C-alpha positions in Angstrom: -9.6 29.7 -7.2 -7.4 32.0 -9.8 -3.8 32.2 -11.0 -1.3 29.6 -10.8 -1.7 26.4 -10.0 0.8 25.9 -6.2 1.1 22.4 -6.6 0.3 19.5 -9.0 0.7 15.8 -7.5 1.6 13.5 -10.3 1.5 9.2 -10.5 3.6 8.1 -13.3 2.6 4.3 -13.0 1.0 3.8 -15.9 -0.7 0.5 -17.1 0.2 0.8 -20.7 3.9 0.7 -19.5 3.7 -2.4 -17.2 2.5 -5.5 -19.3 2.0 -7.9 -16.1 0.5 -5.6 -13.6 -2.2 -4.6 -17.0 -2.7 -8.0 -17.4 -4.2 -8.5 -14.4 -5.8 -5.5 -14.3 -5.7 -4.1 -10.3 -5.4 -1.1 -10.1 -5.7 1.6 -7.2 -6.1 5.2 -6.9 -3.0 6.9 -5.5 -4.1 7.1 -2.2 -1.5 8.6 -0.9 -1.4 11.3 -3.2 -4.9 12.0 -2.4 -4.2 12.3 1.2 -1.9 14.7 0.4 -4.0 16.9 -2.3 -7.1 16.7 1.0 -4.2 18.2 3.6 -2.6 21.0 1.7 -6.0 22.0 0.5 -7.4 22.2 3.3 -4.1 25.0 4.5 -5.8 27.3 1.6 -3.2 25.9 -1.4 -4.6 25.4 -5.0 -4.1 21.7 -5.6 -4.7 18.9 -8.4 -3.5 15.1 -9.2 -1.8 13.7 -12.9 -3.1 10.4 -13.0 -0.7 8.4 -15.0 -2.6 5.2 -14.7 -4.9 5.1 -17.5 -2.4 7.4 -20.0 -1.8 6.3 -23.3 1.8 6.5 -22.5 4.0 8.6 -19.6 4.6 11.3 -23.1 0.8 11.6 -22.7 1.7 12.1 -18.6 4.3 14.4 -19.2 2.3 16.4 -21.6 -1.2 16.5 -19.0 1.5 17.5 -16.4 3.2 20.6 -18.1 -0.9 21.6 -19.9 -1.5 22.4 -15.8 2.1 24.9 -15.9 1.8 24.2 -11.6 4.6 26.5 -9.4 5.4 22.8 -7.7 5.6 19.6 -9.2 5.3 16.8 -6.3 6.3 13.6 -7.8 5.1 10.0 -5.9 7.4 7.1 -7.2 8.2 3.3 -6.0 11.0 1.0 -7.7 8.1 -1.3 -9.5 8.0 2.1 -11.3 11.7 4.1 -11.3 11.9 4.2 -14.8 8.3 6.2 -15.3 9.4 8.5 -12.7 12.6 8.8 -13.8 11.7 10.0 -17.5 8.9 12.1 -15.9 11.6 14.1 -13.2 14.0 15.0 -16.4 11.6 16.2 -18.4 10.0 18.3 -15.8 13.7 19.6 -14.5 15.1 20.1 -18.1 11.9 23.0 -18.2 13.8 24.0 -15.2 10.3 23.3 -13.1 10.2 22.5 -9.2 9.9 19.3 -8.5 9.8 17.9 -5.3 10.1 13.6 -4.8 8.4 11.2 -2.7 7.5 7.5 -1.9 9.7 4.7 -0.9 11.7 4.9 -3.7 13.1 8.4 -3.7 13.4 8.3 0.5 15.2 5.0 0.2 17.5 6.8 -3.2 17.3 10.3 -2.8 20.9 11.1 -5.2 19.5 8.6 -8.2 16.2 11.5 -7.9 18.5 14.6 -6.7 20.5 13.3 -9.9 18.2 13.4 -12.3 16.6 17.0 -11.4 14.6 16.9 -8.7 14.7 19.5 -6.2 14.0 18.1 -3.4 13.3 14.4 -1.9 10.7 14.0 1.1 11.8 11.2 3.4 9.2 9.8 6.0 5.4 10.5 5.8 4.4 14.1 2.9 1.6 16.2 4.6 4.0 17.9 7.3 7.2 18.3 4.5 5.0 19.3 2.0 3.2 22.1 3.9 6.7 23.5 5.0 8.1 22.8 1.4 5.2 25.0 0.1 5.7 27.4 2.5 9.2 27.7 1.1 8.6 27.8 -2.5 5.0 29.4 -2.9 5.0 31.4 0.2 8.4 32.1 0.7 8.0 31.7 4.7 10.9 29.4 5.7 14.0 28.1 3.9 14.9 24.6 3.0 17.7 24.0 5.3 14.9 24.5 7.8 12.3 22.2 6.5 12.9 18.8 8.2 12.6 15.6 6.8 14.6 16.2 3.1 17.2 16.0 0.8 18.6 18.0 -1.4 21.2 18.6 -3.6 23.6 21.4 -2.5 26.7 22.0 -5.2 26.6 18.8 -6.0 26.5 17.5 -2.3 23.6 15.8 -1.1 22.4 17.5 2.4 19.9 15.3 4.4 18.2 17.8 7.1 17.4 15.9 10.2 14.2 13.7 10.7 11.2 14.7 10.9 8.4 13.1 13.3 5.2 11.6 11.8 1.6 13.3 12.1 1.0 12.1 15.7 -2.4 11.9 15.5 -4.5 10.1 12.1 -7.4 12.2 13.3 -5.6 15.5 12.2 -6.8 14.2 8.3 -9.3 14.9 5.9 -11.1 11.9 3.8 -8.7 11.7 0.4 -9.7 14.1 -2.8 -11.5 11.5 -4.3 -12.7 14.2 -6.5 -9.1 15.3 -7.8 -8.9 11.8 -9.1 -10.9 9.5 -12.2 -12.5 6.7 -9.7 -15.1 5.8 -12.2 -12.7 4.5 -14.5 -10.9 2.4 -11.2 -14.5 0.8 -10.5 -14.7 0.2 -14.6 -11.6 -1.4 -15.1 -12.4 -3.6 -11.7 -15.6 -4.3 -12.9 -14.8 -5.2 -16.5 -11.7 -7.8 -15.6 -13.0 -9.1 -12.0 -16.8 -8.5 -11.9 -16.6 -6.2 -9.1 -15.3 -2.6 -8.0 -12.8 -2.9 -5.7 -10.2 0.5 -4.2 -7.6 1.1 -1.5 -8.2 2.6 2.1 -5.9 2.8 4.6 -6.8 2.5 8.3 -3.4 2.9 10.1 0.2 4.4 9.2 3.8 2.7 10.6 4.7 -0.8 11.8 5.9 -1.6 15.3 7.1 -4.3 14.6 11.7 -5.4 13.6 11.6 -7.8 10.7 15.2 -6.8 9.8 15.2 -6.7 5.6 12.1 -4.7 5.7 11.9 -0.6 5.1 9.1 -0.2 6.9 10.7 0.9 10.2 11.9 3.8 7.7 8.6 5.2 7.3 7.4 5.3 11.0 7.7 2.5 13.8 5.3 4.8 15.7 1.8 2.6 15.2 -0.9 5.0 14.8 -5.0 3.9 14.2 -7.5 5.9 12.4 -11.0 5.8 14.7 -13.0 3.3 13.3 -16.2 5.2 12.7 -13.5 7.8 10.1 -12.4 4.4 9.0 -16.3 2.3 8.2 -17.7 5.9 7.5 -15.1 6.2 4.3 -16.1 3.1 3.6 -19.9 4.1 3.5 -19.5 6.8 1.5 -17.4 5.0 -0.9 -20.2 2.1 -1.0 -22.4 4.4 -1.2 -21.5 7.0 -4.0 -19.1 5.3 -6.2 -20.2 1.9 -5.8 -17.6 -0.1 -4.5 -17.9 -3.6 -3.1 -14.5 -4.7 -2.5 -11.9 -3.0 -0.4 -8.1 -3.6 0.1 -7.2 -2.7 3.5 -3.5 -1.9 2.2 -1.7 -1.1 5.8 1.1 -2.8 6.7 -0.1 -5.2 8.5 -4.3 -4.6 10.0 -3.8 -6.7 13.4 -2.2 -5.2 15.2 -4.3 -3.6 18.2 -6.8 -6.6 18.3 -9.6 -4.2 20.8 -9.4 -2.2 17.5 -10.0 -4.8 14.7 -12.9 -6.6 17.1 -14.4 -3.0 17.2 -14.2 -2.8 13.4 -15.8 -5.8 12.5 -18.9 -4.8 15.8 -19.2 -1.9 13.2 -18.9 -2.7 9.7 -21.7 -5.6 10.5 -23.9 -2.8 12.4 -23.1 -1.1 9.0 -24.1 -3.9 7.2 -22.2 -2.6 4.0 -22.6 -4.6 0.9 -19.6 -4.9 0.9 -15.7 -7.1 1.9 -12.3 -6.6 2.1 -9.4 -8.2 2.5 -5.7 -6.9 4.3 -2.1 -7.8 5.3 -1.1 -9.5 8.9 1.3 -11.4 11.2 0.1 -15.3 12.2 2.2 -14.2 15.4 -0.8 -11.8 15.7 -3.7 -14.0 14.3 -5.9 -16.0 16.5 -9.2 -18.6 15.2 -11.8 -16.6 17.0 -10.5 -12.6 15.8 -10.8 -14.4 12.1 -14.1 -15.1 12.9 -14.8 -12.1 13.0 -13.0 -11.0 10.5 -15.2 -13.3 7.9 -18.2 -12.6 10.0 -17.8 -9.1 9.2 -16.8 -9.4 5.2 -13.5 -10.9 5.4 -12.4 -12.7 2.1 -8.6 -12.8 2.0 -5.6 -11.7 4.0 -2.2 -12.0 3.1 0.4 -12.9 5.2 4.1 -12.6 5.3 5.4 -16.3 5.3 9.3 -15.4 4.0 10.9 -18.8 4.6 9.3 -21.9 6.1 13.3 -22.2 7.7 13.4 -21.3 11.8 16.6 -20.7 11.2 16.0 -18.0 8.6 13.0 -16.4 10.2 15.2 -15.7 13.4 17.5 -14.4 11.0 15.0 -11.7 9.3 14.7 -11.2 13.3 10.6 -11.9 11.7 9.7 -12.6 15.3 6.9 -15.5 13.8 7.5 -19.6 14.3 6.9 -21.7 11.3 4.4 -23.2 13.6 2.2 -20.4 13.5 2.4 -20.0 9.9 1.1 -23.6 9.4 -1.8 -23.0 12.5 -3.2 -19.9 11.1 -3.4 -22.0 7.5 -5.2 -24.7 9.1 -7.4 -21.8 10.9 -8.2 -20.2 7.7 -8.7 -23.4 5.5 -10.8 -24.3 8.2 -12.8 -20.8 8.2 -13.2 -20.7 3.9 -10.8 -17.7 4.1 -8.7 -17.2 1.4 -4.5 -16.9 2.2 -2.0 -15.0 0.6 1.8 -15.8 1.4 4.5 -13.6 0.3 7.7 -15.9 0.4 11.4 -15.1 -0.1 14.4 -16.4 -1.0 18.0 -15.5 -0.8 18.1 -14.2 2.7 21.6 -13.6 3.9 22.5 -18.0 5.5 19.7 -19.3 3.1 20.9 -22.4 2.0 19.6 -25.1 0.3 18.0 -27.4 3.2 16.5 -24.2 4.4 15.3 -23.8 0.5 13.5 -27.4 0.9 11.4 -26.5 4.1 10.4 -23.2 2.0 9.0 -26.1 -0.5 7.8 -28.4 1.9 5.7 -25.4 4.0 4.3 -23.9 0.7 2.9 -27.8 -0.6 2.0 -28.3 3.4 -0.1 -25.0 3.6 -1.4 -24.4 0.5 -2.0 -20.8 0.6 -4.7 -19.8 -2.3 -2.0 -17.7 -4.0 1.7 -16.9 -3.1 4.4 -14.3 -4.6 7.9 -15.0 -4.5 10.4 -12.2 -4.4 14.6 -12.0 -3.7 16.1 -11.1 -1.0 16.0 -7.1 -1.2 19.5 -5.3 0.7 17.7 -1.1 1.1 19.8 1.6 2.8 18.7 1.9 6.4 17.6 -1.8 7.4 20.2 -3.9 9.5 19.9 -6.4 6.5 21.5 -3.6 4.1 24.2 -2.9 6.8 25.2 -6.8 7.2 25.4 -7.1 3.9 26.8 -4.0 2.6 31.1 -5.4 1.5 29.1 -7.9 -0.2 27.0 -5.8 -3.3 27.4 -6.7 -6.4 28.1 -4.7 -9.5 24.1 -4.4 -10.2 23.7 -2.4 -7.1 26.0 0.7 -8.7 23.6 1.4 -11.0 20.1 1.5 -8.6 18.4 3.5 -11.8 18.5 0.3 -13.7 17.0 -2.3 -11.2 14.7 -4.3 -11.9 12.3 -6.0 -9.5 13.5 -9.6 -7.9 17.0 -8.4 -9.5 19.6 -10.0 -7.1 21.5 -6.8 -5.9 24.4 -8.6 -3.7 26.2 -12.0 -3.2 24.2 -14.6 -1.5 24.4 -18.0 -1.3 23.2 -17.9 -5.1 23.7 -16.5 -8.8 20.7 -14.7 -10.0 19.1 -17.6 -12.5 19.3 -20.1 -9.2 16.5 -17.6 -7.8 14.3 -18.1 -10.9 14.2 -21.4 -11.3 13.5 -21.8 -7.5 10.5 -19.4 -8.3 9.4 -21.5 -10.9 9.9 -25.0 -9.2 7.9 -23.5 -6.0 5.2 -22.7 -8.6 5.2 -26.2 -9.9 5.4 -27.5 -6.7 2.8 -25.5 -5.2 0.1 -26.5 -8.0 1.5 -30.2 -8.0 -0.1 -30.2 -4.5 -2.8 -27.9 -4.7 -3.9 -30.1 -7.8 -2.5 -33.5 -7.2 -2.1 -35.9 -10.4 0.9 -37.4 -11.8 0.9 -34.5 -14.5 1.6 -31.9 -11.9 3.9 -34.0 -10.0 5.6 -34.5 -13.7 5.5 -30.9 -14.6 7.6 -30.3 -11.3 10.4 -33.4 -11.6 12.8 -32.0 -14.1 12.8 -28.1 -12.0 13.6 -30.3 -8.9 16.2 -32.0 -10.7 18.0 -29.2 -12.1 17.2 -27.1 -8.4 18.6 -30.2 -6.5 21.6 -30.4 -9.1 23.3 -27.3 -9.0 22.3 -26.6 -5.5 25.9 -27.1 -5.1 26.4 -24.5 -7.3 29.8 -21.5 -5.8 28.0 -18.2 -4.7 28.5 -14.9 -7.2 31.6 -13.3 -6.3 31.5 -10.3 -8.4 31.6 -7.6 -6.0 31.6 -3.7 -6.2 31.3 -1.1 -3.0 28.0 0.7 -3.1 27.9 3.5 -6.0 26.8 6.8 -5.4 26.6 9.1 -8.3 26.1 12.2 -5.7 28.7 12.7 -2.9 27.0 12.6 0.6 27.2 15.4 3.7 26.6 14.9 7.1 23.2 15.7 8.1 23.0 19.7 8.8 
């Protein structure tokens, strides 16, 4: 296809700027961009992907983008690499380029990206929105206000068009454009660091659950599944053509429709793929027989949103799970030899020291194989945010400078306390998992410190939410 490139999709994630992630070396191809690329290519547009993952620097990625010289740049962003995304955006916008931003972070904080020079921000899923935006900028078939599901700046005012319904039928999605990304480099990185080639894959979109703090409902409550044949066929192709040995099923939650999961497990056994997989699930959707089937199909690890060991806190989160379900699922996982991952959250409104102790006790008793600890973070559009919007701290005034794990609202303890708590959680887990006096001795100072400081008053410095660009009602 001759002429100027219609669309360049850019992934500004760069391992060289992510020291902790580079040390872990668990890079995944930009599957969302690859899906968008195949969608628009099917509709006759020329498209390429500039992937920053293995670039030596963000400046190198920016140079690559400018060499492509596309009509439109589509920039993906998450809050974990917001700084890199904004650097790319500012550089391209200063050259007068059309830059469309999408992904979780721009969807939640559109004014940050619009102020930095974005032409428009896509909310929710991108395929239908991007098709319309290409129609506007390339084929001149639509005006910007006619495109549902976007925000754009109009004389300093943020305009947001009506929401757009997601794609109802995932069967309509073509396979991701694996040919536009250097898949071998990902496989080589995984093999060098972990001994096996791993890749990410999607089987569903949307989440039907209603956790009060989670941004997933912003991206779609309508849960939709691909067909089992399509998923297993894609996995077979990746094993055959790219030597993939392990799959990360990165759906919001994998076990929702049990009949589908059972059919998937049967198809995986029938296919006899020389590959394993891991996924995320909910404890209230997990049964012991289903875990057995998943293990027989190649599942080796499941991550659960444990969040808290306090039922009172889980109920406040509207999590819909119980501490008993967490304990029971952990027993099944350990008995079956499946690895368990756990996501823990501290700092949710109303959480007291007694609740924290319950969470620490739960971590010690269920002994996940791995876990991560986060501090509650209110995102616009969630019930959690609405509940604490009058308690936002000064850090909220500069969302551009936000760092993952930073405390941005007035909760029970100051930010440094949660850093101590994160360290204590790790040491308590180590002491329980590897019993011995040395582990207990390492944990004791952190127990004493967090207990002694548990009577600290909460932070009292607050500011109202600050928006650099005024917002107007949706048109």
